[in-house]
Backbone bond lengths (Angstrom), bond angles and torsions (degrees), N, CA, C in turn:
res aa  C-N    CA-C-N  psi(-1)  N-CA   C-N-CA  omega(-1)  CA-C   N-CA-C  phi
1 M - - - 1.431 - - 1.520 107.76 -
2 T 1.308 115.33 127.80 1.456 120.21 176.37 1.520 108.46 -122.15
3 M 1.340 116.02 128.91 1.457 121.41 -179.73 1.528 109.85 -138.76
4 P 1.337 117.87 62.03 1.463 119.32 -179.13 1.531 111.43 -72.56
5 T 1.303 114.89 152.06 1.461 122.16 176.56 1.523 108.42 -109.21
6 P 1.342 118.08 129.32 1.464 119.76 -179.40 1.529 111.60 -69.56
7 L 1.312 115.43 160.15 1.457 120.61 -177.87 1.529 112.60 -79.34
8 S 1.316 118.60 -23.05 1.465 120.45 -179.69 1.527 110.07 -104.77
9 W 1.330 114.92 150.27 1.455 121.43 -179.20 1.526 109.93 -70.18
10 K 1.296 117.10 142.05 1.465 125.62 178.71 1.524 113.13 63.32
11 S 1.317 117.62 22.55 1.462 120.54 172.55 1.523 108.85 -84.63
12 R 1.311 114.86 156.30 1.456 119.31 -178.54 1.521 110.50 -66.98
13 R 1.321 115.19 135.72 1.467 121.46 176.06 1.517 108.42 -102.09
14 D 1.316 116.31 126.76 1.462 122.03 177.29 1.519 108.57 -104.98
15 W 1.320 115.47 110.31 1.452 121.01 -179.63 1.519 108.93 -114.41
16 G 1.324 116.40 136.43 1.454 120.67 -178.05 1.509 112.60 -129.30
17 L 1.319 114.61 147.56 1.462 121.65 177.12 1.517 107.99 -137.08
18 D 1.319 116.52 117.71 1.458 122.67 176.58 1.521 108.16 -109.76
19 L 1.326 115.98 125.61 1.458 121.64 -176.94 1.518 108.45 -129.49
20 T 1.334 116.78 126.72 1.464 122.12 177.34 1.521 108.47 -120.77
21 L 1.324 116.15 125.86 1.460 122.03 179.35 1.523 108.68 -117.61
22 D 1.316 116.18 128.73 1.458 121.72 179.04 1.525 108.98 -106.15
23 R 1.304 117.29 124.36 1.459 126.60 -179.46 1.532 113.85 58.18
24 P 1.326 118.20 48.90 1.467 118.36 175.96 1.527 110.68 -77.54
25 E 1.312 116.20 144.42 1.462 122.59 174.09 1.518 106.82 -117.34
26 V 1.313 116.38 113.40 1.454 122.00 -175.65 1.522 108.48 -110.55
27 S 1.331 117.00 121.70 1.459 122.72 174.57 1.515 107.67 -106.46
28 L 1.312 116.23 124.25 1.456 121.43 -175.66 1.522 109.89 -117.98
29 L 1.334 116.13 119.72 1.454 122.41 175.65 1.519 109.66 -99.44
30 R 1.303 116.45 165.06 1.468 120.50 178.18 1.526 110.66 -60.37
31 D 1.325 118.06 -37.32 1.468 121.19 178.64 1.518 111.92 -63.37
32 H 1.334 117.45 -31.49 1.462 120.42 177.88 1.525 110.96 -65.77
33 V 1.320 116.90 -38.56 1.461 120.78 178.78 1.528 109.72 -62.84
34 Q 1.341 116.92 -43.45 1.466 121.17 177.88 1.520 110.79 -64.63
35 L 1.331 117.68 -39.88 1.459 122.04 179.29 1.531 111.53 -63.28
36 I 1.320 117.56 -43.89 1.466 121.24 179.20 1.525 110.15 -65.80
37 S 1.331 117.06 -39.61 1.464 120.72 178.09 1.530 110.86 -63.74
38 D 1.316 118.05 -44.58 1.466 121.45 178.39 1.520 111.51 -64.95
39 L 1.316 117.30 -37.80 1.464 120.78 178.26 1.523 111.15 -63.25
40 A 1.327 117.00 -42.10 1.462 120.76 178.53 1.530 110.92 -65.38
41 K 1.331 117.47 -39.40 1.468 120.52 177.45 1.522 110.93 -64.87
42 D 1.332 117.18 -43.29 1.464 120.35 -179.95 1.520 111.76 -65.14
43 W 1.323 116.54 -38.28 1.456 120.63 -177.51 1.533 111.35 -69.23
44 S 1.327 116.15 -34.14 1.462 119.49 -176.29 1.522 113.06 -91.00
45 S 1.319 118.68 -7.88 1.457 120.42 179.85 1.524 110.23 -97.46
46 G 1.296 115.39 175.72 1.455 119.87 177.98 1.507 111.28 121.08
47 A 1.305 114.72 176.66 1.452 120.64 -178.33 1.525 110.80 -71.14
48 V 1.312 115.00 149.34 1.458 120.61 177.21 1.531 108.17 -72.61
49 G 1.318 115.96 134.65 1.455 120.39 -177.96 1.519 112.80 -72.71
50 D 1.295 115.42 167.11 1.458 122.42 179.29 1.533 109.02 -73.55
51 F 1.318 116.97 123.01 1.459 121.31 -175.32 1.531 111.95 -65.31
52 H 1.321 118.17 -30.51 1.465 121.51 -177.53 1.533 112.63 -73.12
53 H 1.326 116.86 -17.99 1.465 120.54 179.48 1.527 112.33 -111.95
54 F 1.321 116.38 13.90 1.470 121.06 -178.17 1.526 110.55 -75.26
55 I 1.326 115.65 131.04 1.465 122.23 174.71 1.525 106.90 -122.76
56 P 1.323 118.50 118.28 1.467 120.04 -177.09 1.527 111.95 -70.05
57 N 1.320 115.12 135.96 1.463 122.60 176.48 1.519 108.62 -124.22
58 H 1.301 115.93 140.74 1.459 122.20 176.40 1.522 106.60 -121.91
59 Y 1.347 116.26 113.84 1.466 121.51 -176.94 1.525 109.33 -101.18
60 N 1.310 116.63 131.83 1.454 123.04 175.64 1.524 108.08 -116.96
61 F 1.330 116.46 114.75 1.457 121.63 176.54 1.515 108.18 -112.62
62 R 1.303 116.47 125.54 1.458 121.57 176.61 1.527 107.73 -127.69
63 V 1.328 115.77 116.56 1.463 121.83 -179.58 1.520 107.65 -116.61
64 T 1.326 115.83 125.42 1.459 121.94 178.96 1.519 108.28 -116.34
65 L 1.336 116.36 125.93 1.461 121.97 177.79 1.517 108.92 -110.56
66 L 1.315 116.37 125.00 1.456 122.15 178.29 1.521 109.09 -112.88
67 N 1.320 117.09 130.77 1.467 122.51 178.56 1.527 110.73 52.97
68 Y 1.316 117.30 52.43 1.448 122.23 -174.54 1.525 111.87 -87.86
69 E 1.334 114.73 162.37 1.464 121.90 175.26 1.524 107.99 -142.41
70 F 1.329 116.31 121.57 1.453 122.02 176.31 1.520 108.28 -104.98
71 K 1.322 116.05 131.65 1.462 121.79 174.25 1.515 106.68 -116.11
72 L 1.325 115.96 111.23 1.458 121.46 -177.10 1.519 109.58 -100.95
73 F 1.316 116.01 112.60 1.457 122.40 177.49 1.527 107.54 -108.92
74 L 1.313 116.19 81.35 1.458 121.23 -174.56 1.525 109.03 -123.19
75 N 1.328 116.73 72.12 1.452 119.29 179.13 1.525 110.08 -99.69
76 D 1.322 116.75 175.20 1.462 121.13 -175.18 1.525 112.60 -68.01
77 F 1.318 117.35 -37.12 1.460 120.59 -174.70 1.523 113.03 -99.33
78 N 1.342 117.42 -7.76 1.469 122.99 179.34 1.529 111.64 54.89
79 I 1.327 117.02 42.84 1.465 122.20 178.02 1.519 107.65 -99.94
80 I 1.312 116.17 104.62 1.460 122.10 179.84 1.515 107.28 -123.58
81 D 1.332 116.65 111.47 1.460 120.79 179.96 1.519 111.42 -78.01
82 D 1.325 116.33 -47.61 1.462 121.43 -176.55 1.528 108.45 -143.58
83 P 1.354 118.56 103.91 1.471 120.19 -177.42 1.527 113.59 -64.29
84 Q 1.327 118.33 -20.15 1.460 120.73 -179.79 1.523 111.84 -75.71
85 K 1.335 117.31 -23.39 1.468 121.81 -179.26 1.524 108.36 -126.65
86 P 1.323 118.81 97.59 1.467 119.81 -176.08 1.525 114.58 -71.11
87 E 1.329 119.49 -17.96 1.463 121.10 -176.39 1.529 113.67 -66.48
88 P 1.347 121.02 -47.16 1.464 119.01 -175.29 1.533 114.68 -83.80
89 N 1.300 118.80 17.58 1.453 120.86 -175.65 1.520 113.39 -88.15
90 G 1.299 117.60 27.05 1.449 121.64 173.32 1.508 113.40 64.01
91 K 1.316 116.39 -115.39 1.457 121.64 -175.90 1.516 112.93 -89.66
92 S 1.318 118.17 7.54 1.457 119.28 -176.88 1.519 110.69 -67.96
93 S 1.290 114.42 138.26 1.467 119.94 178.32 1.519 107.71 -106.02
94 S 1.306 116.05 89.29 1.467 119.94 -179.72 1.514 109.33 -97.49
95 R 1.303 114.37 151.38 1.457 120.36 179.84 1.515 108.73 -144.74
96 T 1.317 116.80 130.96 1.449 121.37 177.73 1.516 109.16 -100.49
97 I 1.321 114.59 129.54 1.461 119.38 -179.96 1.515 108.67 -104.61
């Protein structure tokens, strides 16, 4: 993580975050998709800031996934009994990528 502060006032700040995950297992439900969408809407909405106090920031996010596994549980009824075992989840249509 790098978060340097420039020497002059109102100069652009370049902040970076590098994240590497080895063997992550990500289970994604339909509710998670709605949650991420709502979070993005909340983050981008709101009152316009004061232009005289604006300080430009440039964020760099780099995420590296090694040996990853995604489990997508996105069925019509969102009935997931046990996300660790996709077979006994009834009508759930899970897919591992």
